[in-house]
Each structure stands twice: as C-alpha cells, then as structure tokens.
C-alpha positions as CSV (number, residue, x, y, z in Angstrom):
1,M,105.0,126.3,70.4
2,V,104.5,122.6,70.3
3,E,101.6,122.9,67.9
4,H,103.8,125.1,65.7
5,L,106.5,122.5,65.6
6,I,104.0,119.8,64.8
7,N,102.6,121.9,61.9
8,R,106.1,122.4,60.6
9,F,106.9,118.7,60.8
10,E,103.7,117.8,59.0
11,S,104.4,120.4,56.4
12,G,107.9,119.0,55.9
13,Q,106.5,115.5,55.5
14,S,104.0,116.8,52.9
15,T,106.8,118.6,51.0
16,L,109.0,115.6,51.1
17,K,106.2,113.3,49.8
18,N,105.5,115.8,47.0
19,R,109.1,115.8,46.0
20,V,109.3,112.1,45.9
21,L,106.1,111.9,43.8
22,K,107.4,114.5,41.4
23,A,110.7,112.7,40.9
24,S,111.1,111.5,37.3
25,P,110.8,107.7,36.6
26,P,114.5,107.4,35.6
27,A,115.5,109.1,38.9
28,I,113.4,106.6,40.8
29,L,114.8,103.7,38.9
30,T,118.3,105.0,39.6
31,S,117.6,105.2,43.3
32,G,116.2,101.7,43.3
33,Y,119.3,100.2,41.8
34,L,121.5,102.2,44.1
35,V,119.6,100.9,47.1
36,L,119.9,97.3,45.8
37,I,123.7,97.7,45.3
38,I,124.2,99.2,48.8
39,F,122.0,96.5,50.4
40,G,124.1,93.8,48.6
41,T,127.3,95.4,49.7
42,S,126.3,95.4,53.3
43,I,125.3,91.7,53.2
44,L,128.4,90.6,51.4
45,K,130.6,92.5,53.9
46,L,129.3,90.2,56.7
47,P,131.8,87.7,58.1
48,L,129.3,85.0,57.1
49,S,129.7,85.9,53.5
50,T,133.5,85.8,53.1
51,T,136.2,83.2,53.6
52,R,138.8,85.9,54.3
53,S,138.9,89.7,54.6
54,V,137.5,91.6,51.6
55,T,137.7,95.4,51.5
56,W,134.6,97.6,51.3
57,L,135.6,98.8,47.8
58,E,136.0,95.2,46.6
59,T,132.6,94.3,48.1
60,L,130.9,97.3,46.5
61,F,132.4,96.5,43.2
62,T,131.2,92.9,43.4
63,S,127.7,94.0,44.4
64,A,127.6,96.6,41.6
65,S,128.8,94.0,39.1
66,A,126.1,91.5,40.1
67,V,123.2,94.0,40.2
68,T,124.2,95.6,36.9
69,L,124.7,92.1,35.3
70,T,128.2,93.1,34.2
71,G,130.4,90.2,35.4
72,L,133.6,92.2,35.9
73,G,135.4,91.2,39.1
74,V,138.2,92.3,41.4
75,A,137.8,89.3,43.7
76,D,137.6,85.5,43.0
77,I,134.0,84.7,43.9
78,G,134.8,81.0,44.4
79,A,137.7,81.6,46.7
80,R,136.8,84.8,48.5
81,Y,133.1,84.2,49.3
82,T,131.4,81.4,51.2
83,V,128.4,79.5,49.9
84,F,126.2,82.0,51.6
85,G,128.0,84.9,50.0
86,Q,127.9,83.3,46.6
87,T,124.1,82.7,47.0
88,V,123.7,86.3,47.9
89,I,125.5,87.3,44.7
90,A,123.3,85.0,42.7
91,L,120.2,86.6,44.2
92,L,121.5,90.0,43.4
93,I,122.0,88.9,39.8
94,Q,118.4,87.6,39.7
95,A,117.1,90.8,41.2
96,G,119.1,93.0,38.8
97,G,118.1,90.9,35.9
98,L,114.4,90.9,36.4
99,G,114.4,94.4,37.7
100,F,113.0,95.7,40.9
101,M,110.1,97.3,39.0
102,T,109.0,93.8,38.0
103,F,108.6,92.8,41.6
104,S,106.9,96.1,42.4
105,V,104.3,95.9,39.7
106,L,103.6,92.2,40.5
107,T,103.2,93.1,44.2
108,V,100.6,95.8,43.3
109,L,98.8,93.3,41.0
110,S,98.8,90.6,43.6
111,I,96.8,92.7,46.1
112,G,94.4,93.8,43.4
113,K,95.3,97.5,43.4
114,R,95.3,99.6,40.3
115,I,98.6,101.0,39.1
116,G,98.6,104.8,39.3
117,V,99.7,107.0,36.4
118,R,103.1,107.8,38.0
119,H,103.7,104.1,38.7
120,Q,102.7,103.3,35.1
121,M,105.3,105.8,33.8
122,L,107.9,104.2,36.1
123,A,107.0,100.8,34.8
124,L,107.2,102.0,31.2
125,E,110.8,103.3,31.9
126,A,111.8,99.9,33.5
127,F,110.2,97.8,30.7
128,N,111.1,100.1,27.8
129,E,107.5,100.0,26.7
130,T,105.3,102.7,25.1
131,S,101.9,101.3,25.8
132,L,100.3,101.4,29.3
133,N,98.1,98.5,28.4
134,K,101.1,96.2,28.2
135,I,102.5,96.7,31.7
136,R,100.5,94.1,33.4
137,E,101.0,91.5,30.7
138,V,104.8,92.1,30.4
139,A,105.2,92.1,34.2
140,R,103.8,88.7,34.5
141,A,105.6,87.4,31.5
142,V,109.0,88.5,32.8
143,V,108.8,86.3,35.8
144,Y,107.0,83.3,34.1
145,F,109.6,83.1,31.3
146,A,112.6,83.7,33.6
147,L,111.6,80.9,36.0
148,A,110.6,78.5,33.2
149,V,113.9,78.9,31.2
150,E,116.0,78.9,34.3
151,S,114.4,75.7,35.5
152,I,115.1,73.9,32.3
153,G,118.7,75.2,32.3
154,F,119.2,74.2,35.9
155,V,118.1,70.6,35.2
156,L,120.2,70.2,32.1
157,L,123.4,71.6,33.8
158,A,122.8,69.5,36.9
159,L,122.6,66.3,34.7
160,T,125.7,67.4,32.7
161,W,127.8,68.0,35.8
162,S,126.6,65.2,38.1
163,G,129.1,62.7,36.8
164,E,132.0,65.1,37.2
165,L,131.1,67.0,40.4
166,G,128.7,64.7,42.2
167,W,125.0,65.5,42.7
168,R,125.4,68.0,45.6
169,L,128.0,70.2,44.0
170,A,126.4,69.8,40.5
171,L,123.1,71.1,41.8
172,Y,124.7,74.1,43.4
173,H,126.9,74.9,40.4
174,A,123.9,74.4,38.1
175,F,121.9,76.9,40.2
176,F,124.6,79.6,40.2
177,Y,125.6,79.3,36.6
178,T,121.9,79.1,35.4
179,V,121.1,82.4,37.2
180,S,124.3,84.0,36.0
181,A,123.9,82.8,32.4
182,F,120.2,83.6,31.9
183,N,120.6,87.1,33.4
184,N,123.7,87.6,31.3
185,A,125.9,88.4,34.3
186,G,128.9,86.1,33.4
187,L,130.1,85.8,37.0
188,A,131.6,82.4,37.6
189,L,132.7,80.3,40.6
190,S,136.2,79.8,39.2
191,A,139.0,82.3,38.5
192,D,139.4,80.9,35.0
193,N,135.7,81.2,34.3
194,L,134.6,78.4,31.9
195,M,138.0,77.8,30.2
196,P,138.2,74.2,31.4
197,Y,135.1,73.6,29.3
198,A,136.4,75.2,26.1
199,S,135.6,72.1,24.0
200,D,132.8,70.7,26.1
201,V,129.8,70.7,23.7
202,P,127.0,70.2,26.3
203,V,128.2,72.9,28.7
204,N,128.8,75.3,25.8
205,L,125.4,74.8,24.2
206,I,123.4,74.9,27.5
207,I,125.0,78.0,28.8
208,S,125.1,79.8,25.5
209,S,121.5,79.0,24.9
210,L,120.6,80.4,28.3
211,F,122.3,83.8,27.8
212,I,121.1,84.0,24.1
213,I,117.5,83.5,25.2
214,G,117.9,86.0,28.1
215,G,119.4,88.5,25.6
216,L,116.5,88.3,23.1
217,G,114.2,90.3,25.4
218,F,111.0,89.4,27.1
219,V,108.8,91.0,24.4
220,V,110.3,88.7,21.8
221,L,109.9,85.6,24.1
222,Q,106.4,86.6,24.8
223,D,105.6,87.0,21.1
224,L,107.1,83.6,20.4
225,W,105.0,82.0,23.1
226,Q,101.7,83.6,22.0
227,T,102.1,82.8,18.3
228,R,103.3,79.2,19.0
229,R,106.6,80.1,17.2
230,R,104.8,80.5,13.8
231,W,107.0,82.9,11.7
232,K,104.1,84.5,9.8
233,R,102.3,85.5,12.9
234,L,105.3,87.0,14.7
235,Q,105.5,90.8,15.2
236,P,107.9,92.7,12.8
237,Y,110.1,93.6,15.8
238,T,110.4,89.9,16.8
239,K,111.3,88.9,13.3
240,L,113.9,91.7,13.2
241,I,115.6,90.7,16.4
242,L,115.6,87.0,15.6
243,G,116.9,87.5,12.1
244,A,119.6,90.0,13.3
245,T,120.6,87.7,16.1
246,V,121.1,84.7,13.7
247,I,123.1,86.7,11.2
248,I,125.4,88.4,13.7
249,N,126.0,85.2,15.7
250,L,126.8,83.1,12.7
251,G,129.0,85.8,11.2
252,A,130.9,86.4,14.4
253,W,131.3,82.6,14.8
254,L,133.0,82.3,11.4
255,L,135.2,85.4,12.0
256,V,136.4,84.2,15.4
257,W,137.3,80.8,14.0
258,L,139.1,82.4,11.0
259,F,141.0,84.8,13.2
260,E,142.0,82.3,15.9
261,R,142.5,79.0,14.1
262,N,146.3,79.5,13.9
263,N,146.6,81.0,17.4
264,A,148.4,78.5,19.6
265,A,147.3,80.4,22.7
266,T,143.6,79.9,22.0
267,I,142.3,77.2,19.7
268,A,145.1,76.1,17.3
269,N,145.9,73.0,19.4
270,L,142.3,71.9,19.6
271,P,140.7,69.4,17.2
272,L,138.3,70.9,14.6
273,A,135.2,70.1,16.6
274,G,136.8,71.8,19.7
275,Q,137.8,74.8,17.6
276,L,134.3,75.3,16.4
277,T,132.8,74.8,19.8
278,A,135.2,77.3,21.5
279,S,134.8,79.8,18.6
280,W,131.0,79.6,18.8
281,F,130.9,80.3,22.5
282,Q,133.4,83.2,22.3
283,A,131.5,84.7,19.3
284,V,128.1,84.8,21.0
285,T,129.1,85.7,24.6
286,P,130.3,89.3,24.0
287,R,126.8,90.7,23.0
288,T,125.2,89.3,26.1
289,A,127.2,87.6,28.8
290,G,130.6,87.9,30.3
291,F,131.6,84.2,30.3
292,N,134.7,83.1,28.4
293,T,136.1,79.8,27.5
294,L,139.3,81.3,25.9
295,P,141.9,83.6,27.5
296,I,140.7,87.1,26.4
297,E,144.1,88.6,26.7
298,S,145.6,86.0,24.3
299,L,143.1,86.7,21.5
300,T,144.4,88.2,18.3
301,D,143.8,91.9,17.6
302,P,141.2,91.3,14.9
303,T,139.2,89.1,17.3
304,T,139.6,91.6,20.1
305,L,138.3,94.4,17.9
306,L,135.4,92.2,16.8
307,I,134.5,91.5,20.5
308,I,134.5,95.3,21.3
309,V,132.1,95.9,18.4
310,L,129.8,93.0,19.6
311,M,129.9,94.2,23.2
312,F,128.9,97.7,22.0
313,I,125.9,96.4,20.0
314,G,124.5,94.3,22.9
315,G,121.3,92.3,22.9
316,G,117.6,92.9,22.6
317,S,115.6,95.7,24.3
318,M,114.0,94.8,27.7
319,S,116.4,91.9,28.0
320,T,119.1,91.1,30.5
321,A,121.8,92.1,28.0
322,G,123.5,95.4,27.7
323,G,125.0,97.5,24.9
324,I,123.1,100.1,22.8
325,K,120.7,97.2,22.0
326,L,120.4,95.2,18.8
327,G,117.3,97.1,17.6
328,T,119.2,100.4,17.9
329,F,122.0,99.1,15.8
330,V,119.6,97.8,13.1
331,V,117.7,101.1,13.0
332,M,121.0,103.0,12.5
333,F,122.1,100.6,9.8
334,M,118.8,100.8,7.9
335,T,118.8,104.6,8.3
336,T,122.2,104.8,6.6
337,Y,121.0,102.4,3.9
338,A,117.9,104.5,3.3
339,F,120.0,107.7,3.0
340,L,122.4,106.1,0.6
341,G,119.4,104.9,-1.4
342,R,118.0,108.4,-1.5
343,S,114.9,107.2,0.3
344,D,112.8,109.6,2.4
345,D,111.6,106.9,4.8
346,V,113.4,104.3,6.8
347,T,111.7,101.0,6.2
348,M,112.1,97.5,7.6
349,M,110.0,94.5,6.8
350,R,107.5,96.6,4.9
351,R,107.1,98.9,7.8
352,S,108.2,102.6,8.2
353,V,110.3,103.5,11.2
354,Q,109.0,106.6,13.1
355,R,111.2,109.6,13.1
356,N,111.4,109.7,17.0
357,V,112.7,106.1,17.0
358,V,115.5,107.0,14.5
359,M,116.4,110.0,16.7
360,K,116.4,107.9,19.8
361,A,118.6,105.3,18.2
362,F,121.2,107.9,17.1
363,S,121.0,109.7,20.5
364,V,121.7,106.4,22.4
365,S,124.6,105.6,20.1
366,V,126.1,109.1,20.3
367,I,125.8,109.2,24.1
368,S,127.3,105.7,24.3
369,M,130.2,106.5,22.0
370,T,130.9,109.7,23.9
371,L,131.0,107.8,27.2
372,V,133.3,105.2,25.6
373,I,135.7,107.9,24.4
374,I,135.7,109.8,27.7
375,G,136.0,106.6,29.8
376,T,138.8,105.3,27.7
377,M,140.8,108.5,28.0
378,A,140.2,108.7,31.7
379,L,141.1,105.0,32.4
380,S,144.2,105.2,30.3
381,A,145.3,108.4,32.1
382,L,144.6,107.0,35.5
383,E,146.1,103.5,35.0
384,G,148.7,104.2,32.3
385,A,147.4,101.1,30.6
386,P,147.7,100.3,26.8
387,L,144.9,102.0,24.8
388,L,143.4,98.7,23.6
389,D,143.1,97.3,27.1
390,S,141.6,100.5,28.4
391,L,139.1,100.6,25.5
392,F,138.2,97.0,26.0
393,E,137.5,97.4,29.7
394,V,135.5,100.6,29.2
395,V,133.2,99.1,26.5
396,S,132.8,95.9,28.5
397,A,131.8,97.9,31.6
398,L,129.4,100.3,29.8
399,S,127.9,97.5,27.8
400,T,127.6,95.3,31.0
401,A,129.4,92.6,29.0
402,G,131.8,91.5,31.7
403,L,134.7,90.4,29.6
404,S,138.2,91.5,30.6
405,R,141.7,91.5,29.3
406,G,143.0,91.3,32.9
407,L,143.1,95.0,33.6
408,T,140.1,95.2,35.9
409,G,141.7,93.1,38.6
410,E,144.8,95.4,38.7
411,L,142.9,98.8,38.8
412,S,143.6,101.5,41.3
413,T,140.8,102.8,43.6
414,A,140.1,105.6,41.1
415,G,140.0,103.1,38.2
416,R,137.6,100.8,40.0
417,C,135.3,103.7,40.8
418,L,135.3,104.8,37.1
419,I,134.4,101.2,36.0
420,M,131.6,101.0,38.6
421,I,130.1,104.3,37.3
422,L,130.3,103.0,33.7
423,M,128.6,99.7,34.8
424,F,125.8,101.5,36.6
425,V,125.2,103.9,33.7
426,G,125.3,101.0,31.2
427,R,122.7,99.1,33.2
428,L,120.4,102.1,33.4
429,G,120.9,102.9,29.7
430,P,122.8,105.9,28.5
431,L,119.6,107.7,27.5
432,T,118.0,107.1,30.9
433,A,121.1,108.3,32.6
434,A,120.9,111.5,30.5
435,Y,117.3,111.9,31.6
436,V,118.3,111.8,35.2
437,I,120.8,114.6,34.7
438,A,118.5,116.7,32.6
439,T,114.9,115.8,32.5
440,P,113.8,116.6,28.9
441,K,111.1,119.2,28.3
442,K,109.2,119.7,25.1
443,R,109.8,123.1,23.4
444,R,106.7,125.0,22.4
445,V,108.6,127.4,20.2
446,R,109.5,126.3,16.7
447,Y,112.4,127.9,14.9
448,P,112.9,128.4,11.1
449,S,115.0,125.6,9.5
450,V,118.6,126.1,8.5
451,D,120.7,124.4,5.9
452,I,123.9,122.9,7.5
453,Q,126.5,121.2,5.4
454,V,127.5,117.7,6.7
455,G,129.7,115.0,5.4
C-alpha cells in the first residue's frame, strides 16, 4: 500500500513537471509577472512599509502599477508609504523594467550552464528577439546599459537637487526618480508629480532624457554602442526608431505648445522659455513615462487627444515603454503608404518588410484597439464617467503610460480591477496575452483564395 502511494506521488510529480515544461513561453512570463506582483503586494502590506493603513486592493494596485511600469496610482506614495515601502516600490519598478527573464538568463550564464531550447524560447519571448544567438548578448547588454544610464542620471539629479533638498534627501530622491524615469514608470514621491518643476530646465532635461533613452529599446542602445554612434554603420531598425522618435517628439512638442499657449490653466502665464520647457516635457512623456509637469485634467481637448494617440503608439520594442510600439506604428504607416502607391512590397530604408512582420503589426494594433474599445465601454458603464476621461484612463493603463485625468483615484473596486487587468495585459503585450489564451498552431491545410471587397 505504501509503495503504491509512493509510486502515485512520484507519477504525479513527473506529470506536474511535464506540464510545467510544456507550458508556453508567454504563459511562463505571465506567471512570473504575477508572482512578482503578489510578492510586492505582500511586502508593501507590512506595517514597516506604510505610514498608515492601506487596503489590500490599494496595495495590489500599487504593486501592479510598479511592476508593469504604468505609474497610475490610487495612493499617494510619498504620504502613504515609508522610506522602506518607497524603496520596495523602486525595486519592483527596476525588476519589472529589466524583466525577470533578464535575471534568469544572467543567472544561468553566471554559473556556466547552457541555456536549454525551452529556456531559449522563453528568453526570445521576453526580449522580443527572433535569433537564439542574440540572447546572451542582449541579456548582458540589458543590465550594463541600465546600470550605466541610471548611474549617470542619479549623479546629475543629485547635483541638481542638492541645493534645494540637501544632500541626504537629494540622493534619495535622485535614486527613486532615476529608477522610475529610466524604467518609464512615472511614479513620483509627490501627489502633484513633477508640476513644481514645470519650468525647471535641468530637471526636465535630465528626467526626459532618462525615459526617452529607456524607451528607445536595448537593441537600439546596443547598436549605438557597438557602432560608436556612427550613422552609416547603424542597423536599419536603429535608424528607423531614432528617426521616428525625433520626428514624433519634435512634432508633438510644437503641437502641445500651439494648443496650450493660451491656456491659463497650464502654460499661458509662464514666460516663453517656461512654456517651451513645459511643452517639451508634456509632449515626450506620453509615449514612454507617466510623469507630468502640467495638470492633465486642465489640458485642452486637442492636447488630450494628441496625448491619447502618443500613449497608444508607445516607445521602441524591448524597451521599458509600453504602447503598440513605435516600430509597429511605422510598419502600419508604411504599409498604408505602399498600398496607396500601388506597391507590392512594403519598403523602408531600401529594405523590404517581411509579410509576417506586417501581419504582426496589424494584429497587435487591432487587438490593442479592440481592448481600448471594450475597456472604455466597460469603465464608462462601471463608473458613469465622461467618455473622454474613460478613454484616457484605459489607453493610459493599456499602454502603461501612467498619465491620468484624475479618474483612477476615484475608481470603484470593479473599476480598479479593470484598470489592473489592462495594465497587466499592456505590460505583457496584447499579442503575448492572446498567445496565453490561445496558443497559436500552424495550419497544414491551405484553402483556395477568395476575393473579398474591402474599403
């Protein structure tokens, strides 16, 4: 009898192990992030972490916002959490930004073990790579670049704030804001975020530089390092992301200034230099980070709509930014341009874009737009909030942008759960989330083509 039970137990262990090994990479990634969120929640709920009572739902929301790098909040971090709790939040941001797979791969590399095929597939999902040969190189580069850039940002912010806050507080603030900015989280130690620094040039430039660099993507940063920033030697993808980033940022900067220059609630009362500084920050933060130097709820409708579009686009692939990703947006734009030009191929920088890349770009966009529509309808129905506010919060959560028109802090329990789900899906990526629900299988049967009228 005992031997029979032992055999059944060993058989159950073997079955469980096989099930775990057979789990799809997206499912394992999803589980990893869930574990990190739950772990963060348990630590933040300790009395050591809070200055006064914080509910489990508020703690879970804060942990999820930090791990997913969203930046939306239902509790004032500076007032509700102790230094220990704030440090835990910063570490959750760092872990979510670099990704738990980065640490897993580096751990395997450090002990000299070869990465197995299934672990390689898992790393490919985490790094959004297509070549197994790049895993080791990218894993190292992720940590090296992150620590290097964050170290520079930390020193610059500490020097900038030392006169105002004193060295002790300046060092702490520099640590928290550097981690939050580079990882595009947008969480701040003040309820009014960075609004006191709306026209402060050094603070605006340092923090915006951190989240722009973090939003480019580690592949781009690695290419810049290896080629010593020589334009002709850069990969086409790097040139594409850099060019698109410059064009979108400058265009958004001009539009925000034009839309807000007569708005007394935002920049109208600032001198021209202050207007341009505040407009720059508010133009570049939506695609990547959730910081704000202007009251979001006071922005004009054209600016609000522009920010929604920028949040939806997001930053570069394999970056700490969210959204559908800048590369996806460019592929969609160039595909439309090719169709209007009656071209059979989608080309960029004298290179043809593969058909599966075009399909992936449109799939990601359609899934994201579908989630935005469903989420907006659900949030509006649950909260009875204005449509624009609901749309803004949903896009911000799904794109892990973190900007808010004030609705998130007033949400009901159901509304907060909905926003948390959107943040989590947005961090994983809509396509990865779809893979978790229905792992794709290649069809071996090919059907005859059919002519369908569209447009």
